[in-house]
N, CA, C and O atoms as CSV, one atom per row, in Angstrom:
chain,resi,resn,atom,element,x,y,z
A,1,MET,N,N,-32.909,-30.205,-18.640
A,1,MET,CA,C,-31.669,-30.645,-18.359
A,1,MET,C,C,-30.565,-30.044,-19.150
A,1,MET,O,O,-29.429,-29.876,-18.706
A,2,LYS,N,N,-30.980,-29.712,-20.412
A,2,LYS,CA,C,-29.998,-28.950,-21.366
A,2,LYS,C,C,-29.717,-27.566,-20.968
A,2,LYS,O,O,-28.595,-27.068,-21.056
A,3,ASN,N,N,-30.730,-26.968,-20.540
A,3,ASN,CA,C,-30.636,-25.522,-19.987
A,3,ASN,C,C,-29.659,-25.585,-18.827
A,3,ASN,O,O,-28.763,-24.741,-18.798
A,4,ARG,N,N,-29.739,-26.503,-17.864
A,4,ARG,CA,C,-28.895,-26.633,-16.698
A,4,ARG,C,C,-27.392,-26.729,-17.119
A,4,ARG,O,O,-26.541,-25.927,-16.732
A,5,ASN,N,N,-27.166,-27.705,-17.883
A,5,ASN,CA,C,-25.940,-27.853,-18.483
A,5,ASN,C,C,-25.291,-26.554,-19.202
A,5,ASN,O,O,-24.125,-26.228,-18.976
A,6,GLN,N,N,-26.080,-25.885,-20.029
A,6,GLN,CA,C,-25.517,-24.684,-20.639
A,6,GLN,C,C,-25.233,-23.513,-19.574
A,6,GLN,O,O,-24.420,-22.624,-19.826
A,7,GLY,N,N,-25.892,-23.563,-18.470
A,7,GLY,CA,C,-25.521,-22.549,-17.426
A,7,GLY,C,C,-24.159,-22.895,-16.776
A,7,GLY,O,O,-23.278,-22.074,-16.521
A,8,PHE,N,N,-24.111,-24.222,-16.545
A,8,PHE,CA,C,-22.845,-24.695,-15.993
A,8,PHE,C,C,-21.694,-24.489,-16.848
A,8,PHE,O,O,-20.612,-24.159,-16.362
A,9,ILE,N,N,-21.862,-24.666,-18.112
A,9,ILE,CA,C,-20.747,-24.461,-19.106
A,9,ILE,C,C,-20.328,-22.878,-19.172
A,9,ILE,O,O,-19.166,-22.473,-19.207
A,10,THR,N,N,-21.333,-22.186,-19.179
A,10,THR,CA,C,-21.170,-20.782,-19.219
A,10,THR,C,C,-20.434,-20.192,-18.001
A,10,THR,O,O,-19.669,-19.232,-18.091
A,11,PHE,N,N,-20.720,-20.831,-16.864
A,11,PHE,CA,C,-19.977,-20.541,-15.565
A,11,PHE,C,C,-18.516,-20.951,-15.742
A,11,PHE,O,O,-17.615,-20.156,-15.472
A,12,LEU,N,N,-18.272,-22.188,-16.195
A,12,LEU,CA,C,-16.899,-22.632,-16.310
A,12,LEU,C,C,-16.150,-21.732,-17.329
A,12,LEU,O,O,-14.976,-21.426,-17.121
A,13,LEU,N,N,-16.777,-21.334,-18.357
A,13,LEU,CA,C,-16.050,-20.471,-19.367
A,13,LEU,C,C,-15.724,-19.092,-18.683
A,13,LEU,O,O,-14.661,-18.494,-18.852
A,14,ALA,N,N,-16.665,-18.695,-17.964
A,14,ALA,CA,C,-16.466,-17.371,-17.192
A,14,ALA,C,C,-15.221,-17.368,-16.263
A,14,ALA,O,O,-14.445,-16.414,-16.205
A,15,LEU,N,N,-15.089,-18.537,-15.523
A,15,LEU,CA,C,-14.008,-18.817,-14.659
A,15,LEU,C,C,-12.689,-18.832,-15.346
A,15,LEU,O,O,-11.699,-18.264,-14.886
A,16,LEU,N,N,-12.707,-19.574,-16.585
A,16,LEU,CA,C,-11.568,-19.722,-17.262
A,16,LEU,C,C,-11.020,-18.287,-17.873
A,16,LEU,O,O,-9.823,-18.145,-18.122
A,17,LEU,N,N,-11.888,-17.339,-18.073
A,17,LEU,CA,C,-11.626,-16.141,-18.495
A,17,LEU,C,C,-11.066,-15.112,-17.360
A,17,LEU,O,O,-10.122,-14.341,-17.532
A,18,ILE,N,N,-11.813,-15.248,-16.194
A,18,ILE,CA,C,-11.492,-14.317,-14.949
A,18,ILE,C,C,-10.361,-14.739,-14.321
A,18,ILE,O,O,-9.660,-13.873,-13.797
A,19,ILE,N,N,-9.981,-16.045,-14.250
A,19,ILE,CA,C,-8.822,-16.356,-13.340
A,19,ILE,C,C,-7.522,-15.843,-14.070
A,19,ILE,O,O,-6.709,-15.229,-13.379
A,20,PRO,N,N,-7.270,-16.032,-15.345
A,20,PRO,CA,C,-6.070,-15.454,-15.909
A,20,PRO,C,C,-6.046,-13.890,-15.810
A,20,PRO,O,O,-4.985,-13.308,-15.584
A,21,LEU,N,N,-7.127,-13.272,-15.969
A,21,LEU,CA,C,-7.212,-11.885,-15.875
A,21,LEU,C,C,-6.875,-11.304,-14.460
A,21,LEU,O,O,-6.363,-10.190,-14.345
A,22,THR,N,N,-7.156,-12.033,-13.475
A,22,THR,CA,C,-6.957,-11.533,-11.952
A,22,THR,C,C,-5.444,-11.680,-11.918
A,22,THR,O,O,-4.791,-10.812,-11.340
A,23,HIS,N,N,-4.821,-12.743,-12.510
A,23,HIS,CA,C,-3.297,-12.807,-12.309
A,23,HIS,C,C,-2.641,-11.797,-13.046
A,23,HIS,O,O,-1.602,-11.309,-12.601
A,24,LEU,N,N,-3.182,-11.380,-14.247
A,24,LEU,CA,C,-2.536,-10.326,-15.093
A,24,LEU,C,C,-2.539,-9.078,-14.375
A,24,LEU,O,O,-1.500,-8.422,-14.315
A,25,PHE,N,N,-3.722,-8.637,-13.760
A,25,PHE,CA,C,-3.689,-7.466,-13.155
A,25,PHE,C,C,-3.081,-7.370,-11.610
A,25,PHE,O,O,-2.870,-6.293,-11.052
A,26,ALA,N,N,-2.861,-8.515,-11.081
A,26,ALA,CA,C,-2.397,-8.592,-9.679
A,26,ALA,C,C,-0.860,-8.568,-9.854
A,26,ALA,O,O,-0.248,-8.094,-8.897
A,27,SER,N,N,-0.217,-8.943,-10.780
A,27,SER,CA,C,1.299,-9.176,-10.912
A,27,SER,C,C,1.909,-7.748,-10.759
A,27,SER,O,O,2.835,-7.622,-9.957
A,28,PRO,N,N,1.476,-6.673,-11.449
A,28,PRO,CA,C,2.116,-5.441,-11.330
A,28,PRO,C,C,1.930,-4.863,-9.818
A,28,PRO,O,O,2.834,-4.192,-9.320
A,29,ILE,N,N,0.809,-5.124,-9.150
A,29,ILE,CA,C,0.701,-4.610,-7.836
A,29,ILE,C,C,1.699,-5.185,-6.891
A,29,ILE,O,O,2.339,-4.483,-6.108
A,30,PHE,N,N,1.821,-6.523,-6.985
A,30,PHE,CA,C,2.866,-7.306,-6.076
A,30,PHE,C,C,4.257,-6.817,-6.475
A,30,PHE,O,O,5.099,-6.676,-5.589
A,31,ALA,N,N,4.549,-6.556,-7.717
A,31,ALA,CA,C,5.869,-6.156,-8.078
A,31,ALA,C,C,6.193,-4.708,-7.538
A,31,ALA,O,O,7.348,-4.399,-7.247
A,32,ALA,N,N,5.261,-3.936,-7.430
A,32,ALA,CA,C,5.311,-2.388,-6.938
A,32,ALA,C,C,5.640,-2.537,-5.465
A,32,ALA,O,O,6.574,-1.931,-4.940
A,33,SER,N,N,4.779,-3.425,-4.775
A,33,SER,CA,C,4.961,-3.468,-3.396
A,33,SER,C,C,6.345,-3.981,-2.890
A,33,SER,O,O,6.785,-3.659,-1.786
A,34,GLU,N,N,6.994,-4.786,-3.747
A,34,GLU,CA,C,8.358,-5.357,-3.477
A,34,GLU,C,C,9.489,-4.212,-3.395
A,34,GLU,O,O,10.470,-4.207,-2.652
A,35,THR,N,N,9.119,-3.267,-4.319
A,35,THR,CA,C,10.186,-2.181,-4.492
A,35,THR,C,C,9.836,-0.994,-3.647
A,35,THR,O,O,10.689,-0.114,-3.534
A,36,SER,N,N,8.697,-0.865,-3.049
A,36,SER,CA,C,8.401,0.368,-2.239
A,36,SER,C,C,9.112,0.228,-0.867
A,36,SER,O,O,9.294,-0.874,-0.349
A,37,PRO,N,N,9.498,1.375,-0.313
A,37,PRO,CA,C,10.420,1.362,0.838
A,37,PRO,C,C,9.444,0.969,2.044
A,37,PRO,O,O,8.226,1.139,2.094
A,38,SER,N,N,10.266,0.414,2.977
A,38,SER,CA,C,9.433,-0.064,4.177
A,38,SER,C,C,9.393,1.175,5.143
A,38,SER,O,O,10.325,1.980,5.160
A,39,PRO,N,N,8.294,1.304,5.940
A,39,PRO,CA,C,8.279,2.371,6.815
A,39,PRO,C,C,9.282,2.197,7.983
A,39,PRO,O,O,9.708,3.170,8.604
A,40,TYR,N,N,9.619,1.003,8.242
A,40,TYR,CA,C,10.596,0.749,9.311
A,40,TYR,C,C,12.014,1.202,9.091
A,40,TYR,O,O,12.850,1.165,9.995
A,41,GLU,N,N,12.294,1.668,7.771
A,41,GLU,CA,C,13.595,2.072,7.273
A,41,GLU,C,C,14.006,3.479,7.818
A,41,GLU,O,O,15.167,3.874,7.713
A,42,TYR,N,N,13.080,4.180,8.368
A,42,TYR,CA,C,13.116,5.570,8.696
A,42,TYR,C,C,13.035,5.808,10.300
A,42,TYR,O,O,12.522,5.014,11.088
A,43,ASP,N,N,13.562,6.897,10.596
A,43,ASP,CA,C,13.633,7.339,12.059
A,43,ASP,C,C,12.272,8.116,12.310
A,43,ASP,O,O,12.171,9.310,12.028
A,44,TRP,N,N,11.192,7.349,12.875
A,44,TRP,CA,C,10.045,7.965,13.084
A,44,TRP,C,C,10.109,8.544,14.504
A,44,TRP,O,O,10.723,7.900,15.355
A,45,ILE,N,N,9.521,9.719,14.832
A,45,ILE,CA,C,9.432,10.255,16.049
A,45,ILE,C,C,7.915,9.923,16.667
A,45,ILE,O,O,6.890,10.409,16.191
A,46,ASP,N,N,7.942,9.140,17.648
A,46,ASP,CA,C,6.550,8.649,18.224
A,46,ASP,C,C,6.161,9.682,19.291
A,46,ASP,O,O,6.990,10.220,20.024
A,47,GLY,N,N,4.855,9.918,19.327
A,47,GLY,CA,C,4.213,10.707,20.302
A,47,GLY,C,C,3.988,10.019,21.576
A,47,GLY,O,O,3.988,8.789,21.589
A,48,PRO,N,N,3.790,10.713,22.683
A,48,PRO,CA,C,3.697,12.147,22.673
A,48,PRO,C,C,5.112,12.760,22.538
A,48,PRO,O,O,6.091,12.292,23.119
A,49,ALA,N,N,5.145,13.812,21.752
A,49,ALA,CA,C,6.400,14.565,21.565
A,49,ALA,C,C,6.209,15.978,21.125
A,49,ALA,O,O,5.061,16.318,20.839
A,50,SER,N,N,7.084,16.761,21.040
A,50,SER,CA,C,7.033,18.065,20.388
A,50,SER,C,C,8.229,18.217,19.512
A,50,SER,O,O,9.365,17.991,19.928
A,51,VAL,N,N,7.957,18.612,18.262
A,51,VAL,CA,C,9.020,18.756,17.200
A,51,VAL,C,C,8.986,20.260,16.658
A,51,VAL,O,O,7.930,20.885,16.558
A,52,SER,N,N,10.129,20.741,16.346
A,52,SER,CA,C,10.303,21.991,15.648
A,52,SER,C,C,10.325,21.740,14.297
A,52,SER,O,O,10.938,20.783,13.825
A,53,LEU,N,N,9.560,22.708,13.491
A,53,LEU,CA,C,9.613,22.676,12.048
A,53,LEU,C,C,10.491,23.887,11.494
A,53,LEU,O,O,9.992,24.965,11.172
A,54,ASP,N,N,11.742,23.616,11.424
A,54,ASP,CA,C,12.683,24.536,10.860
A,54,ASP,C,C,12.597,25.868,11.600
A,54,ASP,O,O,12.595,26.953,11.019
A,55,ASN,N,N,12.526,25.705,12.963
A,55,ASN,CA,C,12.442,26.878,13.919
A,55,ASN,C,C,11.358,27.850,13.531
A,55,ASN,O,O,11.414,29.039,13.845
A,56,LYS,N,N,10.313,27.288,12.803
A,56,LYS,CA,C,9.201,28.441,12.320
A,56,LYS,C,C,7.841,27.887,13.143
A,56,LYS,O,O,6.896,28.656,13.319
A,57,ALA,N,N,7.813,26.763,13.543
A,57,ALA,CA,C,6.690,26.331,14.254
A,57,ALA,C,C,6.977,25.062,15.071
A,57,ALA,O,O,7.959,24.352,14.852
A,58,THR,N,N,6.066,24.817,16.025
A,58,THR,CA,C,6.348,23.589,16.864
A,58,THR,C,C,5.105,22.738,16.618
A,58,THR,O,O,3.975,23.213,16.501
A,59,LEU,N,N,5.409,21.435,16.548
A,59,LEU,CA,C,4.180,20.525,16.203
A,59,LEU,C,C,4.217,19.541,17.428
A,59,LEU,O,O,5.206,18.935,17.839
A,60,GLN,N,N,2.990,19.508,17.906
A,60,GLN,CA,C,2.668,18.522,19.016
A,60,GLN,C,C,2.318,17.150,18.410
A,60,GLN,O,O,1.410,17.096,17.581
A,61,ILE,N,N,2.917,16.152,18.737
A,61,ILE,CA,C,2.624,14.789,18.249
A,61,ILE,C,C,1.880,13.955,19.411
A,61,ILE,O,O,2.479,13.646,20.441
A,62,PHE,N,N,0.792,13.679,19.221
A,62,PHE,CA,C,0.010,12.952,20.226
A,62,PHE,C,C,0.445,11.504,20.392
A,62,PHE,O,O,1.121,10.925,19.542
A,63,LYS,N,N,0.022,10.935,21.541
A,63,LYS,CA,C,0.296,9.372,21.714
A,63,LYS,C,C,-0.383,8.816,20.536
A,63,LYS,O,O,-1.337,9.350,19.971
A,64,ASP,N,N,0.183,7.688,20.199
A,64,ASP,CA,C,-0.252,6.718,19.119
A,64,ASP,C,C,-0.103,7.377,17.718
A,64,ASP,O,O,-0.639,6.838,16.749
A,65,HIS,N,N,0.558,8.448,17.591
A,65,HIS,CA,C,0.820,9.025,16.291
A,65,HIS,C,C,2.326,9.188,16.134
A,65,HIS,O,O,3.068,9.151,17.115
A,66,SER,N,N,2.768,9.365,14.906
A,66,SER,CA,C,4.221,9.367,14.642
A,66,SER,C,C,4.414,10.486,13.621
A,66,SER,O,O,3.499,10.900,12.910
A,67,PHE,N,N,5.830,11.008,13.591
A,67,PHE,CA,C,6.149,11.961,12.627
A,67,PHE,C,C,7.398,11.690,12.018
A,67,PHE,O,O,8.252,11.085,12.666
A,68,LEU,N,N,7.631,12.084,10.781
A,68,LEU,CA,C,8.815,11.762,10.034
A,68,LEU,C,C,9.363,13.104,9.713
A,68,LEU,O,O,8.683,13.926,9.098
A,69,ASP,N,N,10.626,13.359,10.130
A,69,ASP,CA,C,11.266,14.647,9.830
A,69,ASP,C,C,11.599,14.957,8.442
A,69,ASP,O,O,11.456,14.086,7.583
A,70,LYS,N,N,12.044,16.157,8.138
A,70,LYS,CA,C,12.433,16.529,6.880
A,70,LYS,C,C,13.377,15.654,6.171
A,70,LYS,O,O,13.082,15.295,5.032
A,71,ALA,N,N,14.433,15.284,6.689
A,71,ALA,CA,C,15.500,14.451,6.109
A,71,ALA,C,C,14.907,12.949,5.754
A,71,ALA,O,O,15.125,12.383,4.682
A,72,ASN,N,N,14.197,12.454,6.727
A,72,ASN,CA,C,13.646,11.208,6.493
A,72,ASN,C,C,12.475,11.200,5.471
A,72,ASN,O,O,12.247,10.179,4.821
A,73,THR,N,N,11.702,12.367,5.316
A,73,THR,CA,C,10.709,12.362,4.467
A,73,THR,C,C,11.237,12.403,2.997
A,73,THR,O,O,10.749,11.743,2.080
A,74,GLN,N,N,12.400,13.347,2.873
A,74,GLN,CA,C,13.008,13.441,1.548
A,74,GLN,C,C,13.677,12.072,1.135
A,74,GLN,O,O,13.673,11.758,-0.056
A,75,ALA,N,N,14.197,11.327,1.987
A,75,ALA,CA,C,14.734,9.979,1.805
A,75,ALA,C,C,13.631,9.013,1.265
A,75,ALA,O,O,13.779,8.227,0.329
A,76,PHE,N,N,12.549,9.191,1.977
A,76,PHE,CA,C,11.228,8.339,1.532
A,76,PHE,C,C,10.803,8.659,0.141
A,76,PHE,O,O,10.476,7.761,-0.636
A,77,TYR,N,N,10.801,9.944,-0.197
A,77,TYR,CA,C,10.194,10.358,-1.564
A,77,TYR,C,C,11.427,9.999,-2.606
A,77,TYR,O,O,11.160,9.647,-3.755
A,78,ALA,N,N,12.529,10.086,-2.233
A,78,ALA,CA,C,13.686,9.708,-3.214
A,78,ALA,C,C,13.726,8.499,-3.595
A,78,ALA,O,O,14.290,8.275,-4.666
A,79,LYS,N,N,13.165,7.417,-2.863
A,79,LYS,CA,C,13.256,5.955,-3.405
A,79,LYS,C,C,12.036,5.688,-4.319
A,79,LYS,O,O,11.898,4.592,-4.862
């Protein structure tokens, strides 16, 4: 019986240590996601479409894919 209680107490102590640690490490993750830009803030070009890349090449965008042009990509990385 003593051995069984000792295992239970060890389990409780482990929980008491793990729960605060998970909150400690999860907080910065949630804070970062609140400040990151939303993908809906930009003008995405949905496929099927064809886009010109600075008059140097043409990119075919397939159905169910999207493309972010130069100006919107720069705005994304500026945030």
